[in-house]
C-alpha positions in Angstrom: -10.9 46.0 -5.2 -12.3 44.0 -2.3 -14.4 40.9 -3.0 -17.9 40.6 -1.7 -18.6 37.9 0.9 -21.8 36.4 2.3 -21.8 35.0 5.8 -23.4 31.7 6.8 -25.2 32.8 9.9 -26.7 30.5 12.5 -27.1 33.2 15.1 -24.7 31.3 17.4 -21.2 31.9 18.7 -19.2 30.2 15.9 -20.7 32.2 13.0 -20.4 35.4 15.1 -16.8 34.8 16.1 -15.8 33.8 12.6 -17.4 37.1 11.3 -15.4 39.0 13.9 -12.1 37.3 12.8 -13.0 38.0 9.2 -13.7 41.7 9.8 -10.4 42.1 11.7 -8.5 41.3 8.5 -10.5 43.8 6.5 -10.0 41.9 3.2 -13.7 41.6 2.2 -16.9 43.7 1.8 -19.6 41.9 3.8 -22.6 41.6 1.5 -25.1 39.9 3.8 -25.9 37.2 6.3 -27.8 34.1 5.2 -29.6 31.7 7.5 -31.5 28.4 7.1 -34.9 28.6 8.7 -37.5 25.7 9.3 -40.7 26.8 7.6 -43.2 25.3 10.0 -41.6 26.8 13.1 -40.0 30.1 11.8 -36.9 29.1 13.7 -33.2 28.5 12.9 -32.7 24.8 12.1 -31.1 22.9 15.1 -30.6 26.0 17.2 -34.3 26.5 17.7 -34.0 30.4 17.8 -36.9 32.4 16.6 -36.7 34.2 13.3 -37.5 37.6 14.9 -34.4 37.3 17.1 -32.3 36.7 14.0 -33.7 39.9 12.5 -32.7 41.8 15.7 -29.2 40.4 15.3 -29.0 41.5 11.7 -30.4 45.0 12.6 -27.8 45.4 15.3 -25.0 44.2 13.0 -26.4 46.6 10.3 -26.3 43.8 7.7 -29.0 42.5 5.3 -30.4 39.1 6.3 -31.2 36.5 3.6 -33.4 33.6 4.6 -33.4 30.1 3.1 -36.6 28.2 4.2 -36.6 24.5 4.4 -39.3 22.0 5.6 -39.0 20.1 8.8 -37.3 16.7 8.4 -35.9 18.2 5.1 -34.6 15.6 2.6 -31.0 16.3 1.5 -32.0 16.8 -2.1 -34.4 19.6 -1.1 -31.9 21.3 1.1 -29.3 21.1 -1.7 -31.8 22.5 -4.3 -32.6 25.5 -2.1 -29.0 26.1 -1.2 -28.1 26.0 -4.9 -30.8 28.6 -5.6 -29.4 30.8 -2.8 -25.9 30.5 -4.1 -26.9 31.4 -7.6 -28.7 34.5 -6.4 -25.6 35.6 -4.4 -23.4 35.1 -7.5 -25.7 37.2 -9.7 -25.4 40.0 -7.2 -21.7 40.0 -7.2 -20.8 37.8 -4.3 -17.6 35.8 -4.9 -17.0 34.2 -1.5 -19.0 32.5 1.3 -17.9 32.3 5.0 -18.6 29.5 7.4 -17.8 29.2 11.1 -16.7 25.5 11.1 -13.6 24.7 13.3 -12.5 21.1 12.9 -15.1 18.8 11.2 -13.3 17.8 8.0 -16.3 16.1 6.4 -18.6 19.1 6.9 -15.9 21.4 5.5 -15.5 19.2 2.4 -19.2 19.1 1.9 -19.6 22.8 2.1 -16.7 23.4 -0.2 -18.1 21.1 -2.9 -21.5 22.9 -2.8 -19.8 26.3 -3.1 -17.3 25.4 -5.8 -20.1 24.0 -8.0 -21.2 27.6 -8.4 -17.8 29.0 -9.1 -17.6 30.6 -5.6 -15.0 30.3 -2.9 -15.4 29.2 0.7 -13.5 30.6 3.6 -13.3 29.3 7.2 -11.8 31.9 9.6 -11.8 29.6 12.6 -10.6 26.5 10.8 -8.0 24.4 12.6 -7.8 26.7 15.7 -7.7 25.2 19.1 -11.3 25.2 20.5 -10.1 25.8 24.1 -8.1 28.8 23.1 -11.0 30.0 20.9 -13.7 29.9 23.6 -11.4 31.7 26.1 -10.6 34.4 23.6 -14.3 34.7 22.8 -15.3 35.2 26.4 -12.4 37.6 27.1 -13.4 39.9 24.2 -16.8 40.4 25.8 -19.0 38.2 23.5 -22.1 36.9 25.3 -24.0 33.8 24.1 -26.6 31.5 25.7 -27.2 27.9 25.0 -30.5 27.1 23.2 -30.1 23.4 22.5 -28.3 20.5 24.1 -27.7 17.0 22.8 -28.4 15.0 25.9 -26.5 12.0 24.6 -23.4 14.1 24.9 -24.1 16.7 27.5 -26.3 17.1 30.6 -29.3 19.4 30.1 -28.1 21.4 33.2 -26.1 23.3 30.5 -29.3 24.4 28.7 -30.3 28.0 28.9 -27.0 29.2 30.4 -24.6 31.9 29.4 -21.2 30.7 28.3 -18.8 32.1 30.9 -15.8 30.9 33.0 -18.1 28.9 35.3 -19.8 27.2 32.4 -16.4 26.1 31.0 -15.2 24.8 34.4 -18.3 22.6 34.7 -18.2 21.3 31.1 -17.3 17.6 31.0 -13.9 16.7 29.9 -15.3 14.7 26.9 -17.2 17.7 25.6 -15.6 20.1 23.1 -15.4 23.6 24.6 -17.0 25.1 21.5 -19.6 22.3 21.1 -18.0 21.5 17.8 -19.4 17.9 17.9 -23.0 19.2 18.3 -23.0 19.0 22.1 -24.8 22.4 22.3 -26.0 25.2 20.1 -26.2 28.9 21.1 -27.6 32.4 20.5 -25.2 35.3 20.4 -26.7 38.4 22.0 -23.9 40.8 22.7 -20.3 41.6 21.9 -17.9 43.7 19.9 -19.8 43.1 16.6 -23.2 44.6 17.8 -24.3 48.2 17.8 -26.6 47.3 20.7 -27.3 44.2 22.9 -30.2 41.9 21.8 -32.9 41.9 24.5 -34.8 38.7 25.1 -36.3 36.7 27.9 -35.8 33.0 28.6 -39.0 31.0 28.1 -40.1 27.5 28.4 -37.8 24.4 28.2 -38.7 21.5 25.9 -37.1 18.4 27.5 -38.3 15.6 25.4 -36.3 13.2 23.3 -32.6 13.5 22.6 -32.4 17.2 22.0 -33.6 19.6 24.7 -34.4 23.2 23.8 -34.7 26.5 25.7 -37.0 29.0 24.1 -35.9 32.6 23.8 -38.7 35.2 23.5 
């Protein structure tokens, strides 16, 4: 009997591609997506994507969406408390495993595993250890489409903000930047590809270009 798995879902390319890889193996029953949302803004933390667009993704994926709300500038103890509550609710409903889209940040992986194991659950990382250059090339070749919604201007020029990840984007990316943005260079919103029943429609709105992190609003 297949185990039930919950998907840590940011709405971006890594969680989407990790889900794709997971589904290709066919070893789990996908229970639901779960996303961390900042209460005051109704947006995905760090990505800045509107809650309503997450709902459209879940609808197109035909999967339930669980939401974990946190306050802005959330203290770690508050985050951990709410995550613990989410994990307990998943466990009570028969979920045994949680999926994450991390690729190569060992400290992040270790932190996630410790949180999950405290609840007697397992963590899986379908993209872990894979070459990020190979991953992004495969991602694009399969027809996935994603747009950048946030750029860390200490690592990447904001000329990459609000752009679709394609061959031209990758050619222009500075040599020091990870192709998948694994060091936080950029965050994205996945709007089309093999996973979706239909493309997510949106328009590109205003840009917020203040401070270190610059955002592009999707409406």
